[in-house]
TIPALUM-701120 format. One line per field, with one value per residue (C-alpha): residue in three letters; chain; x, y, z. Coordinates in Angstrom, 1 decimal. Example, Ala and Ser with C-alpha at 12.3 -4.5 7.8 and 13.67 -1.06 7.14 Angstrom:
BEGIN
aa c(ALA | SER)
ch c(A | A)
c1 c(12.3 | 13.7)
c2 c(-4.5 | -1.1)
c3 c(7.8 | 7.1)
% end
This chain:
BEGIN
aa c(MET | ALA | GLN | HIS | ALA | ALA | GLN | ASP | GLY | VAL | GLU | GLY | GLY | SER | VAL | THR | TRP | ARG | LEU | ALA | SER | PRO | VAL | GLY | GLY | GLN | ALA | ALA | ILE | ALA | VAL | ILE | GLU | LEU | LEU | GLY | SER | ASP | GLY | ALA | SER | LEU | ASP | ALA | ALA | LEU | ARG | SER | ILE | GLY | LEU | VAL | GLU | VAL | GLY | VAL | GLY | ALA | VAL | ARG | ARG | ALA | ASP | PHE | PHE | SER | VAL | ASP | ARG | GLY | VAL | VAL | ALA | ARG | TRP | SER | ALA | THR | LEU | ALA | HIS | LEU | MET | PRO | HIS | ALA | GLY | PRO | ALA | VAL | VAL | MET | ASN | ILE | ALA | GLN | ARG | LEU | ASP | GLU | LEU | GLY | ILE | LEU | GLU | ARG | ARG | GLU | ILE | ASP | ALA | ARG | VAL | VAL | TYR | PRO | GLU | ALA | ARG | ASP | GLU | VAL | GLU | ALA | ARG | MET | LEU | ALA | ALA | LEU | ALA | ARG | ALA | GLN | SER | PRO | ARG | ALA | VAL | GLU | LEU | LEU | LEU | ASP | GLN | PRO | ARG | ARG | TRP | ARG | GLU | ARG | HIS | ALA | GLY | ARG | GLY | PRO | LYS | GLY | GLU | ALA | ASP | ALA | ASN | VAL | LEU | ASN | ARG | LEU | ILE | GLU | PRO | ALA | LEU | VAL | VAL | ALA | VAL | GLY | PRO | SER | ASN | VAL | GLY | LYS | SER | MET | LEU | LEU | ASN | SER | LEU | ALA | GLY | ARG | SER | VAL | SER | ILE | VAL | ALA | ASP | GLU | PRO | GLY | THR | THR | ARG | ASP | HIS | VAL | GLY | MET | LEU | LEU | ASP | LEU | GLY | GLY | VAL | VAL | VAL | ARG | TYR | VAL | ASP | THR | PRO | GLY | MET | ARG | LEU | GLY | ALA | PRO | ILE | VAL | GLU | ARG | GLN | ALA | LEU | ALA | THR | ALA | MET | GLU | LEU | ALA | ASN | ARG | ALA | ASP | LEU | VAL | LEU | ALA | CYS | GLY | ASP | GLY | GLN | SER | PRO | ALA | PRO | MET | MET | SER | ALA | LYS | ALA | VAL | ILE | ARG | VAL | GLY | LEU | ARG | ALA | ASP | LEU | ARG | PRO | ILE | SER | TRP | SER | ALA | ASP | VAL | LYS | VAL | CYS | ALA | PRO | ARG | ALA | GLU | GLY | LEU | ASP | SER | LEU | VAL | LYS | LEU | ALA | ARG | GLU | ILE | LEU | VAL | PRO | GLU | ASP | ALA | MET | ARG | ASP | GLU | ARG | PRO | TRP | ARG | PHE | TRP | ARG | CYS | GLU | SER | THR | GLU | ARG | TYR | GLU | PRO | ALA | ALA | SER)
ch c(A | A | A | A | A | A | A | A | A | A | A | A | A | A | A | A | A | A | A | A | A | A | A | A | A | A | A | A | A | A | A | A | A | A | A | A | A | A | A | A | A | A | A | A | A | A | A | A | A | A | A | A | A | A | A | A | A | A | A | A | A | A | A | A | A | A | A | A | A | A | A | A | A | A | A | A | A | A | A | A | A | A | A | A | A | A | A | A | A | A | A | A | A | A | A | A | A | A | A | A | A | A | A | A | A | A | A | A | A | A | A | A | A | A | A | A | A | A | A | A | A | A | A | A | A | A | A | A | A | A | A | A | A | A | A | A | A | A | A | A | A | A | A | A | A | A | A | A | A | A | A | A | A | A | A | A | A | A | A | A | A | A | A | A | A | A | A | A | A | A | A | A | A | A | A | A | A | A | A | A | A | A | A | A | A | A | A | A | A | A | A | A | A | A | A | A | A | A | A | A | A | A | A | A | A | A | A | A | A | A | A | A | A | A | A | A | A | A | A | A | A | A | A | A | A | A | A | A | A | A | A | A | A | A | A | A | A | A | A | A | A | A | A | A | A | A | A | A | A | A | A | A | A | A | A | A | A | A | A | A | A | A | A | A | A | A | A | A | A | A | A | A | A | A | A | A | A | A | A | A | A | A | A | A | A | A | A | A | A | A | A | A | A | A | A | A | A | A | A | A | A | A | A | A | A | A | A | A | A | A | A | A | A | A | A | A | A | A | A | A | A | A | A | A | A | A | A | A | A | A | A | A | A | A | A | A | A | A | A | A | A)
c1 c(30.5 | 29.5 | 31.2 | 34.5 | 34.3 | 33.9 | 36.8 | 39.1 | 38.3 | 39.1 | 42.5 | 44.6 | 41.7 | 38.4 | 34.8 | 32.4 | 28.8 | 26.9 | 23.2 | 23.6 | 19.8 | 17.7 | 16.7 | 13.2 | 11.6 | 11.2 | 12.6 | 11.0 | 14.4 | 17.2 | 20.9 | 23.3 | 26.8 | 29.6 | 33.1 | 36.2 | 39.8 | 40.6 | 38.7 | 39.5 | 38.0 | 34.8 | 34.6 | 34.9 | 32.2 | 29.8 | 30.3 | 29.6 | 26.3 | 25.6 | 26.3 | 28.9 | 30.5 | 29.3 | 31.8 | 32.5 | 29.5 | 27.2 | 23.6 | 21.3 | 18.5 | 19.6 | 18.3 | 19.6 | 19.8 | 16.2 | 15.1 | 14.2 | 14.8 | 16.3 | 19.1 | 22.9 | 25.2 | 29.0 | 30.2 | 34.0 | 36.4 | 35.9 | 32.3 | 28.9 | 25.4 | 22.8 | 19.3 | 16.5 | 13.1 | 13.5 | 11.2 | 13.0 | 12.6 | 14.1 | 17.1 | 17.6 | 17.6 | 20.1 | 22.3 | 22.3 | 23.3 | 26.1 | 27.4 | 27.3 | 29.5 | 32.1 | 31.1 | 30.8 | 29.0 | 31.0 | 29.8 | 32.1 | 32.9 | 35.7 | 33.6 | 36.3 | 36.4 | 32.7 | 32.2 | 35.3 | 33.5 | 33.5 | 35.7 | 36.9 | 36.3 | 33.4 | 31.6 | 32.1 | 30.8 | 27.9 | 26.9 | 27.1 | 24.9 | 22.3 | 21.9 | 20.9 | 19.3 | 15.7 | 14.4 | 13.5 | 14.7 | 18.2 | 18.7 | 19.2 | 21.2 | 23.6 | 24.0 | 25.4 | 27.9 | 30.9 | 30.7 | 30.6 | 33.6 | 35.6 | 34.9 | 35.9 | 39.3 | 39.8 | 39.4 | 36.0 | 32.5 | 31.1 | 33.2 | 32.2 | 30.1 | 26.4 | 24.9 | 25.6 | 23.7 | 20.5 | 21.1 | 22.2 | 18.5 | 17.9 | 20.0 | 19.4 | 15.8 | 15.0 | 13.0 | 9.5 | 7.4 | 3.7 | 2.5 | -0.7 | -3.7 | -5.7 | -8.5 | -7.6 | -6.9 | -3.2 | -3.7 | -6.0 | -3.4 | -0.7 | -3.1 | -3.9 | -0.2 | 0.6 | -2.3 | -3.3 | -4.3 | -1.2 | -2.5 | -5.7 | -8.4 | -11.2 | -13.2 | -12.0 | -9.1 | -5.9 | -6.4 | -2.7 | -1.0 | 2.5 | 4.2 | 3.8 | 6.6 | 7.2 | 9.1 | 6.9 | 7.4 | 6.6 | 6.7 | 9.9 | 11.6 | 11.4 | 11.2 | 11.0 | 7.6 | 6.5 | 2.9 | 2.8 | 0.1 | -2.2 | -1.5 | -4.4 | -5.0 | -5.7 | -4.1 | -3.1 | 0.5 | 1.3 | 0.1 | 2.1 | 5.2 | 4.7 | 4.1 | 7.4 | 9.3 | 7.6 | 8.5 | 12.2 | 11.9 | 10.3 | 13.1 | 15.7 | 13.4 | 14.4 | 10.8 | 7.8 | 4.2 | 2.4 | -1.2 | -4.5 | -8.1 | -10.8 | -11.3 | -7.8 | -5.0 | -1.6 | 1.0 | 3.9 | 7.1 | 10.8 | 12.1 | 14.6 | 11.6 | 7.9 | 4.8 | 1.6 | -1.1 | -4.8 | -6.7 | -10.4 | -10.7 | -14.0 | -15.6 | -14.7 | -13.0 | -9.3 | -9.1 | -5.4 | -2.4 | -1.9 | 0.7 | -1.5 | -5.1 | -6.0 | -9.1 | -7.4 | -10.3 | -10.9 | -7.2 | -7.7 | -4.6 | -2.4 | -0.5 | 0.3 | 1.5 | 3.7 | 5.3 | 5.9 | 7.5 | 9.7 | 10.8 | 11.9 | 13.8 | 15.2 | 14.6 | 14.3 | 17.3 | 19.4 | 18.1 | 19.0 | 22.5 | 25.0 | 27.9 | 29.3 | 27.7 | 30.0 | 27.6 | 30.0 | 31.2 | 34.7 | 36.6 | 38.4 | 38.7 | 42.4 | 42.0 | 39.9 | 41.6 | 39.4 | 39.2 | 40.7 | 38.2)
c2 c(-4.7 | -7.8 | -6.5 | -5.8 | -9.3 | -10.9 | -8.9 | -9.6 | -13.3 | -13.5 | -11.9 | -13.1 | -14.6 | -13.6 | -15.0 | -14.0 | -14.9 | -15.8 | -16.6 | -20.1 | -20.6 | -19.0 | -15.4 | -14.0 | -16.1 | -19.1 | -21.6 | -22.4 | -22.5 | -20.1 | -21.3 | -18.6 | -19.9 | -18.9 | -19.5 | -18.9 | -18.5 | -21.0 | -22.9 | -20.4 | -17.6 | -19.5 | -20.5 | -16.9 | -15.8 | -18.5 | -17.4 | -13.8 | -14.9 | -16.7 | -20.2 | -21.8 | -25.2 | -25.9 | -28.6 | -30.1 | -32.4 | -30.7 | -30.0 | -28.3 | -25.8 | -22.3 | -18.7 | -16.2 | -12.8 | -13.2 | -12.6 | -16.2 | -19.8 | -22.4 | -24.8 | -24.4 | -27.1 | -27.2 | -29.1 | -28.6 | -26.6 | -23.6 | -24.0 | -23.7 | -23.1 | -21.0 | -22.2 | -19.8 | -19.4 | -17.9 | -14.9 | -11.9 | -9.8 | -12.6 | -13.0 | -9.3 | -8.8 | -11.6 | -10.3 | -6.9 | -8.3 | -10.3 | -7.2 | -5.3 | -8.1 | -7.6 | -10.8 | -9.3 | -10.6 | -12.1 | -12.4 | -15.0 | -18.4 | -20.9 | -23.9 | -26.4 | -25.2 | -25.1 | -28.6 | -30.6 | -33.8 | -32.8 | -34.7 | -31.6 | -27.9 | -28.3 | -30.6 | -28.2 | -25.3 | -27.5 | -28.1 | -24.4 | -23.7 | -26.3 | -24.5 | -21.2 | -22.4 | -21.1 | -23.3 | -27.0 | -27.7 | -26.7 | -29.7 | -32.6 | -30.4 | -29.2 | -32.7 | -33.9 | -31.1 | -32.7 | -35.7 | -33.4 | -31.4 | -34.5 | -35.9 | -32.5 | -32.6 | -36.2 | -35.2 | -36.9 | -35.5 | -32.9 | -29.7 | -26.3 | -25.2 | -24.8 | -21.3 | -20.0 | -16.8 | -18.8 | -21.6 | -19.3 | -18.1 | -21.4 | -20.2 | -16.4 | -15.9 | -13.9 | -10.7 | -10.8 | -7.7 | -7.5 | -4.1 | -2.9 | -0.6 | -0.4 | -2.8 | -5.5 | -8.3 | -8.2 | -8.7 | -11.6 | -13.1 | -12.9 | -14.5 | -17.3 | -18.0 | -17.9 | -20.1 | -17.7 | -14.1 | -11.9 | -8.8 | -6.8 | -7.5 | -5.0 | -3.4 | 0.1 | 1.3 | 2.2 | -0.4 | -1.4 | 1.8 | 0.3 | -2.6 | -6.0 | -8.5 | -12.1 | -15.2 | -17.3 | -20.9 | -21.1 | -24.9 | -25.5 | -22.2 | -19.6 | -16.0 | -12.6 | -11.5 | -7.9 | -6.7 | -3.0 | -0.3 | 0.1 | 2.7 | 5.2 | 8.8 | 11.2 | 9.1 | 10.9 | 11.9 | 9.1 | 6.5 | 8.1 | 8.0 | 4.4 | 3.6 | 5.4 | 3.3 | 0.1 | 1.0 | 1.4 | -2.3 | -3.3 | -1.7 | -4.0 | -7.1 | -10.4 | -10.8 | -8.4 | -9.6 | -6.9 | -7.3 | -6.1 | -7.3 | -7.1 | -3.4 | -2.2 | -3.6 | -4.5 | -1.7 | -2.1 | -2.7 | -2.5 | -5.0 | -7.9 | -10.3 | -9.6 | -11.8 | -10.1 | -11.5 | -11.2 | -11.3 | -11.7 | -13.6 | -15.0 | -11.6 | -9.9 | -11.1 | -10.2 | -8.5 | -7.4 | -9.7 | -11.7 | -14.4 | -16.1 | -15.6 | -16.2 | -16.4 | -16.3 | -17.2 | -20.4 | -21.1 | -21.2 | -20.4 | -20.3 | -23.5 | -22.0 | -18.8 | -20.6 | -22.8 | -19.9 | -17.8 | -20.8 | -21.4 | -17.8 | -17.7 | -21.2 | -23.0 | -26.8 | -26.9 | -25.4 | -27.8 | -30.8 | -29.5 | -32.2 | -29.8 | -28.7 | -25.6 | -22.9 | -22.1 | -20.5 | -16.9 | -17.0 | -16.3 | -19.6 | -23.2 | -23.0 | -23.9 | -26.9 | -30.3 | -33.2 | -36.2 | -39.4 | -41.7)
c3 c(81.6 | 79.6 | 76.5 | 78.3 | 79.8 | 76.4 | 74.9 | 77.9 | 77.7 | 74.0 | 74.2 | 71.4 | 69.5 | 68.0 | 67.5 | 64.8 | 64.1 | 60.9 | 60.1 | 58.7 | 58.1 | 55.3 | 55.9 | 55.9 | 58.6 | 56.2 | 58.7 | 62.0 | 63.8 | 63.1 | 63.1 | 64.3 | 63.8 | 66.2 | 64.9 | 67.1 | 66.1 | 68.9 | 71.6 | 74.4 | 72.4 | 71.8 | 75.5 | 76.5 | 74.0 | 75.2 | 78.8 | 77.8 | 76.4 | 79.7 | 78.4 | 80.7 | 80.4 | 76.9 | 76.0 | 72.6 | 71.8 | 74.2 | 73.0 | 75.5 | 76.0 | 76.5 | 77.2 | 74.7 | 76.4 | 77.7 | 74.1 | 73.4 | 74.5 | 72.2 | 71.8 | 71.8 | 70.2 | 70.4 | 67.4 | 67.8 | 69.9 | 67.6 | 66.2 | 68.0 | 66.9 | 68.7 | 67.6 | 68.6 | 66.9 | 63.4 | 63.7 | 62.2 | 65.4 | 67.5 | 65.2 | 64.9 | 68.7 | 69.3 | 66.5 | 68.1 | 71.5 | 69.9 | 68.2 | 71.5 | 73.0 | 70.3 | 68.5 | 65.0 | 61.9 | 59.1 | 55.5 | 54.1 | 55.6 | 55.4 | 54.5 | 55.3 | 58.9 | 59.3 | 57.6 | 58.6 | 57.6 | 53.9 | 51.6 | 49.7 | 49.3 | 46.8 | 49.2 | 52.1 | 50.0 | 48.9 | 52.5 | 53.2 | 50.2 | 51.2 | 54.5 | 52.9 | 49.6 | 49.4 | 46.6 | 47.1 | 43.5 | 44.6 | 46.9 | 44.4 | 42.1 | 44.9 | 46.2 | 42.9 | 42.5 | 44.3 | 42.0 | 38.9 | 40.0 | 40.9 | 37.4 | 35.9 | 37.7 | 36.7 | 33.1 | 32.7 | 32.2 | 29.8 | 29.1 | 30.1 | 33.1 | 33.8 | 33.8 | 37.3 | 36.7 | 36.3 | 38.8 | 41.5 | 41.7 | 43.4 | 46.3 | 46.2 | 45.1 | 42.0 | 42.3 | 40.8 | 40.8 | 39.9 | 38.4 | 36.8 | 37.1 | 40.3 | 41.0 | 38.4 | 41.0 | 41.7 | 45.4 | 44.8 | 42.5 | 45.2 | 47.8 | 45.4 | 44.6 | 48.3 | 49.2 | 52.1 | 52.7 | 52.3 | 50.6 | 51.4 | 48.7 | 48.2 | 45.4 | 46.4 | 44.1 | 45.9 | 48.7 | 48.4 | 49.3 | 49.6 | 48.0 | 49.8 | 49.6 | 50.6 | 49.7 | 47.4 | 46.1 | 42.4 | 41.8 | 43.7 | 42.7 | 45.5 | 44.5 | 46.3 | 45.1 | 45.4 | 44.9 | 44.0 | 44.4 | 41.4 | 38.7 | 38.6 | 37.7 | 40.6 | 43.2 | 46.4 | 46.9 | 49.4 | 47.0 | 44.1 | 46.3 | 47.1 | 43.4 | 42.5 | 45.0 | 43.6 | 40.0 | 41.0 | 42.2 | 38.9 | 36.9 | 38.5 | 38.8 | 37.2 | 36.1 | 35.9 | 35.9 | 34.0 | 35.1 | 33.7 | 33.2 | 30.6 | 31.2 | 32.0 | 29.8 | 31.3 | 31.0 | 28.6 | 30.5 | 29.4 | 32.0 | 31.7 | 31.4 | 31.3 | 31.5 | 30.5 | 32.8 | 32.1 | 35.4 | 36.2 | 32.9 | 34.1 | 34.3 | 31.0 | 27.8 | 27.6 | 24.3 | 24.6 | 24.0 | 27.3 | 27.8 | 30.3 | 31.5 | 35.1 | 37.3 | 40.7 | 43.0 | 41.0 | 40.5 | 36.7 | 34.8 | 38.0 | 37.0 | 33.6 | 35.1 | 37.6 | 34.9 | 32.6 | 35.4 | 36.5 | 32.9 | 32.5 | 35.8 | 36.0 | 32.7 | 32.6 | 30.2 | 32.9 | 35.5 | 33.2 | 32.4 | 33.4 | 33.6 | 37.0 | 38.5 | 40.1 | 42.9 | 45.3 | 45.3 | 44.0 | 40.8 | 40.3 | 41.5 | 42.2 | 45.9 | 45.1 | 45.7 | 44.7 | 47.1 | 46.0 | 44.3)
% end
């Protein structure tokens, strides 16, 4: 009945939703953006959610489908934000209820509509990118992009463009996969990099039976980090299947950490980029060629590993590049109209 009510109330218009906050539970509060084709459509959609008389400028506490309590804010006639807690289960349940009401998800946004305060399209796109950028190092660089593009269109500034393939990793995290033999300390490495217990650590080979993934901050550059099961002979079929899945991830990773210790060398990998990491360097000498040696429990070598990984994924030269960065998903800048200086 609620779905029919929503659709009847939005006759002649439409409302869509978009997750405007970072995914993966990295934020404490989620921002679910509702965008209507007109004010009446958004009014009807809010009523179908159980939010009545939410006028422009209103900010108040709200119950979202009895899934969670949070805040609703109406920024304009056609734009509102639902702000529940950012737990993945909460967001997923609210998204499902919105879809059931006929309020469907949209992938792309018209940044000028969502950010009417922006001086031009690049500034609007910058504000949208800031909302979903995962890496702290993206902030200052994104804030400077409107100025750089205005200078470009005024015929000033350096020629060419910064490497978007590299810098976009500040917004959409790169995939980093750790591989290596069983019982060499890969799980301890992840826990040390995360600063908390994420993976199970034990002396028994095969403890990690499936890959463990999380968003991990490597010195201001956030990555999707995957810790894989150890490679070992005689592993049970479940473990071998999990390892096969993990190796598929490694084959498309932006960076592979090939791990080993003084007893078991790191495997040779043919990935885009590989760092050979010698773990447990305090227990046995690393006799094979390692790019960095680490004693994870004492944090020895961790800074060197973080700096090396960050330099491979987002080099300092790219961060210092003064040319404008095409950080949005489009083929050209034809629609861009710079604001008057």
